[in-house]
N, C-alpha and C positions, 0 to 999 in steps of 0.2 A: 504494500500500500504506500503510495507516494505521500510525502509530508508537505507538499507545496500548498499554497493557498490560491484562491481565485475570488475576484470581486464579482458578486452576483448581480443580476439585473435589478435586484431590490436594494442594492447598495450595501449589502452585508458581505464582509470578507470572511470566507469560510475555507475549511480544508477543501482541496480541489477534487477529492475522490467522488463526491456525490454528483459532480457535473451539473447539468441543468434538469435532471429528472426530478419532478416534483415530489414523488414518493421518497426518493433517496435524500433529497434536501430536507424534507420534513423529518425524516429519521435522524439525520445528522444534527439538525437544530434542536430537536425536542427529546431525543432518546439516547443517542450514542454518547456514552461517557457519563450519563447522569446516574448517580448512585441508586442501586436497586437493593432492597432488603427483603422484599416479599419472596417467600420460598417458591411459590408457583412461578413467578416471573424468572427467578434464577434457574429453576429447572427447565423452563421453556427455552431460555437463552442457551444453556449448555447443550440441550438437545438440538436446537436449530443450528448451532455452530457445528455440531457433528454432522448434520445433514449437508452443511455447506461444503464440507471437504471435497475438493475437486470441482466445485462450482463457484459461481460468483454470489456474493451476498444479496445483490439485488434480486436474483432469481428466487432465493429463499424468502426475501421480504415480500415479494409479490404473491407468494403462496402462503404467507403466514396465517391468514384467516382460515384457509383450507386445512392447514396443519392443526390449528386449534380445534376446529370442528372434528377432525379425524382422531385426535388424541385427547379427547375429553378435557379440552382447554388446559392440557398439561398438568392436570391434577394427578400427581404421581401416586397417590393413594388408590385412585381408580385404575390407573394404567397398570399398577402392580398385579392386578388380577387378570390381565389380558392373557388369553391362551391362543391356540392355533386358529380358532375361528376368527379372532380379531386380526391375526397376522394376515390371513387370507383376505379379509375385508380391506385391510390397508394396502395390500399389494394390488388390489383391483381399483384403488382410488386414484384416478388420473389427476386429481388436484394437488397431490403431494409428490415428493420424490420417491418413486417406488423402488427403493433399494432394500432388499431383504435384510442385509446385515445391519443397516442403520435402523430399520424398523425394530428389529429384535433388540438392538442396543438400547433403544428408548425404554422398552419393556424391562430389560435387565437393569438399566440404570434407575428406573423408578423403584425397583426393589432395593437397590443399593442406597437410594436416597432415603427410603424409610429407615434403613439401618443407621444411616448417618444422623438422621434427626433424632433417633432414639439415643444415640451416643452423645451427640453434641448439643441437642436441644433444637437446632434449626440449621438449615443449609446456610442461612445468612451468617450465623456465628462461625460456621466452618470456613466459608470462603473469605469473609471479611477479616477473619483472624490472620490471614496472610498479608493484609494490606499494609501493615507497618513496615513491610520489607520493600514497598514500592519507593521509587525515587524519581525526581525530575530529570528528564533527559533533554538534550538539545533538539530532539525531534528530527534529526537529519542523519540517516533516514529512520523511519519507524521499523523496528525489527519484526521478523516473523515470529520469533519466540525469545524468551529471556530465561536466565537461570531460575527466576521465580516461577515462571509458567512450567518449566521442566520439573521443578520441585512439586508443584501441585499436581501435575500430570502423573508423576511417579506415585504420589500418595494415593490418588484416586484409583489408579490401576491396581495398586496393592490391595485396595478395598473392593476390587472386583468390577469397577466401572469400565466401560468400553467406549471407543471412539472419542477419547479424551486425550489425544496427543498434545504435546507442548504448544504446537501452532494453534490448534483449536482452542486450547485453554487461554492462550494469550489473546485471541480474538474475543473470547468470553470476558476476560479481564478488562479489555478496552471498552466493550459494549456496556458493561455493568458498572463502570466507574471505579473499579479497583485501581486502575491507572487512568490518568487523564492524557490521552494521546491526541487531543485537538492541538493543532499547531499553535505555537505561542502567539502568532499573528492572527489566528482565527478569532473572530469576535465571540465565538461561543466558549473559547477556552477559559476565560475568567469567570464566566457564569458557572461552568462545570466545576472549576476550582473552588469557588465559594460554596457551592452545594456539597461538594465532596468534604470540605473541612467541617461544615456544619453537621453533616451526616456522621463523620467520625467522632466529633465531639459528643454527639448524642448517643453514640454507641460506646463512648469512653475508650476509643481506640487511639486517641491522642491526648 
């Protein structure tokens, strides 16, 4: 992902990667990098990042509502009970990415998520517990993975999660605000930075 910026037609300077696509721009301005604490949202994001592997994020973003409908709005307590009947149904759903390995991964990870919540109290506590390791970079270029994403990936795999490689996990960290990878000259960077600091203070992470 490039770390350059672009002046939009609306006068907003933003990271260049959304281009002029309205859906992508809205995602960049209102979602990407904003801290997320809700377990359902975190589970959705890590699953969708897994589905993105080998594809572009805009492809997944455009299918997001279909994914939500197909996977019980990513309620992992419901998905954990999915069996072969649901796998067949999902493989026949043209609105999502019909990759059997990734579909089965969501079901597996839902069960692992329940175990993690039982141990840690919430997915939020688990993932945000790593945030104190994050640091400010010069954003040139944005890496595909970091030592921290490798650490989280390794830990999740040891817990039985799948499709959670270090590149997928770093994308997850960027999207959920665990790191702020909006370019320093992007107008959204300071907004996210402020929200991230307030969020961490509220969770007593700083």
